[in-house]
N, C-alpha and C positions, 0 to 999 in steps of 0.2 A: 885288595885296594888299603895304600897305609892311610893313618887317619891324618889331617889335618890341623897342627893343634894352636897354629897362629889364632892371637886373639880379633877376632871379627871390632872393627870401629863401632856397627852396628851396635854392637851387643855388648857395650860397656861401659859401664859408668862407676863412679867412685860409691864405693859402705866404706862407712869408716871401719866395718867389720860383719861379720856372713851369720846369718845363725845360726846356732847348731840345730840341727836334723839328725831323727835317729831313721835308720834303715830297719823293718823288720821284713816277711817273708810268710812263711806260714804259722802259725799256733797251733800246733800239734806234738803228740809223740816225738822227740829231737834222737828217739834214740839212734833212730836209721837215716843218720845228713852226712851222707858224704860231702857237701858243699857247708856245711856248718851254719844253715840259712834259716833255722827251723831252732824256735823255741816253746815249750809247754806254756800253759793257762797262769800257771802257778809262778812260771817263772817271771813270765811278762808281767803280775800283780805284783813283785817282788821290786821288778825295774821299776814301776811304778810310782808303787809306794815311797820309793826310793825318790826319786825325783818329786813328790808331796812335799816329801816331809824337809824339801831343802827350798822350798816353798816356788816352785816349778809346774806351771800345768801343760799337757802335753797340748796342742790344736795341731786342725788339719792345716796344711800349707798356705790356701787360702787368707784364712780369720789371725796367721803370724805375719805372715806379709803387711797385710793390715793392719794387726796391732802395732807393728815396728816401725809402719809411716805413720802412725798416729803417736810413735814415743814411749808403746808401753811396753814395760817388761816384764820379766817373769813368765814370758813362754816357753816352751821346745817343739816344733815342727816334729809329731810321729808321721812315720810314712808306713805302708806296706804294699811291697808290689810285688806283679804278678797278679793278682787277685784271686785267691785258693779262697776253696769254699769255706775252710772252713774259719776261716776269718767270721764267720755272722756264730757260728754257735761257739767259738772257743774266745776271740779277740774280742769282738763286742761285747758281753758283758764284762768281761775285766775293766773296757774302758770306760763301758759306761757309769759301773760303783765307784771311776776313780774323777769321772766328773771331765772327761779326756773327751776329745773329738782327734782325728788321724783322716788324713787322706788315703783311700785305696786306688792307687794304678792297678788299671786294668787292661783284658784285652779284650778287646769287642770280637774280634776275629775269631776268638777262640770260646765261645758261650759254653760252661759244660760241658770242653775239654778236659786237657791235664797239661802237665807243664813235658811237652813230648819234646824239647830246646834241649831239659838236660839227658844225658847220655846216661849219668849212674845211674837216674833213677830220686831214689822209689817214685814213681806217677803219683802223684797228687791231685784233687779233681778243682776245678777250674771254676767259678761263681759263674750262674748259668743269666742269662737277661734277668731273669725274673730276682735270680739273688740282688745284682747289679742297683735294679730298684728300691728292693730293702735296704741293703747296704743307705742309700741315697736316705733313703725314707728314714731312716736313723737317725739321720744325722750328719753323716760323712762326707765329706768332698770328694765326689768319684773324677779320677783324673785319669790320660789317656798313657797304656804302655806301649803304645803302638797298636797294630792290627794282632800280630803274629809271632810276637817277642825276636825281631830279628837281630843282627849286630846293623844297622844303620849305615855307617860308616861305610860300609860295603855294601852296595845295596847305588842300583840306575839313578837317576833322578823321577823318572816316573816311578817307581819303587817305592821312594822315600817321598815318593809326595801322595801315596798312599796310605802310608805308615802317619804319618803329617796328616793332613789335610783329611782324610780314608775315616782316621778312627774318632778325630774331633767330631764329624758328623755322624757317624755309625752311635757315638757317644750320645748325644743329641738328642736320637733319634730311640734311645734306650728310656733316657729317667726321662726327656727332655727339658731339659737343660745343656746348655753348653759349658764343657770343663773350663777351666781356664788351665788347669794345669801339664804341666807333659814330664813324663821321667822315660829315660834311656836306656832301654835293656841292656844289660850290663854294665849298665854304667858309665858309657863312654859318652863319648859325642865330639867332633871335631867343627870347624867356621859352617859346613856348607848344612852339616847336620842339626844345627844348631839359628840358619837361618832360616828353615824350613820350617822350625817351630814357632817362630816368632811371625814366620810370613804367614801360618797357620792359623792365627789370631791367639796362642792360647800368649800369658801373663807371664808364665815364668815356663823353667824347662829345670827339671834334677839331675844331678849324677851323682858320681862315688869321686870321681877321680877328674876334675875339670881340664886338670892340666892348665895349661896358659890360658884358658876361655877363661873369663869371668863375667860376672855381670849378671842379671835377674833370669838369662838363658843359659847359666853354668854353676847352678848352686850345690857343694859340697854336700857329700852327709856320711854320718859316722851311721858305719853296720854294726847290728846289734847280736848276739850271739846266745845263744843260751848259756855259755858260761861266764856274762858281764851279769857281775855283783855292783856292789858297794863302792870297791874299790877297785876292780877295773873300768867301769860307768864313770868315777870319776876320773883316772886315765884319761879315758878317751875324751872327755868333757874339754880338759888342760891340755892337752895335742891339739880338738878342735881348736880352742883358744888363740894357739900357740902361732898354728898357721896359717890363720885367717883372721888376726888382729886388725891389720891390714891393708888389707882385703875390700874388695870393695864389691856392692849391692845397690838398689835404690832405696831402701829408708832412711829414715835419715834417726834412728837410735838402737839399742842395742838391746832386746826382747831378753838375753839368758840372762 
């Protein structure tokens, strides 16, 4: 099914700028990493140090959007996709050491499973339900990445509803809190998918390349790799600002 990239009127609203949101995945040994989505704990520490030296603090998405609505600046969104189990032992201690929080987008349909959707591997374990609760108890925001990490644009309406509505209900059962955020698997969405996320009751949706979609259910993010250090991070920050300086969101101030 081809993606419908027309911007839904119900999902757009004027933003003066879009917040800078960084996208991480696994935090572990990046040696065997065919997709370039793994950073080591030491490199994460270096990247957060770079942010802090520039007067920026990494926070979860709900906190970031709330702060922007209040006109607060100096914040960057930190997101971790897929809910890898290594978040607890590798990423969490680094985040806490820097006084940062993050949003972890998890897959409640694969508790304790693995990233079976990646044909090239390597296989990495995902958070169990107990691990998801530990993430929440540590002060991190838990958001939905759908149930099973499927391309939502290719699903039937019933399958899509299970991935959006169903995953929200499943996470409420696991952490006893209703998630406010959704992250589109593979970073892509179309009008129908974004509308389903809105109808499910989420407050925002995170993408990577939202195309012509805009607004709180098509927030663009910046992928971070192990190769990203100060110069590359600065270049990515500048690229984000140039691309999205006149794009829309729903807040009133620029937090970055």
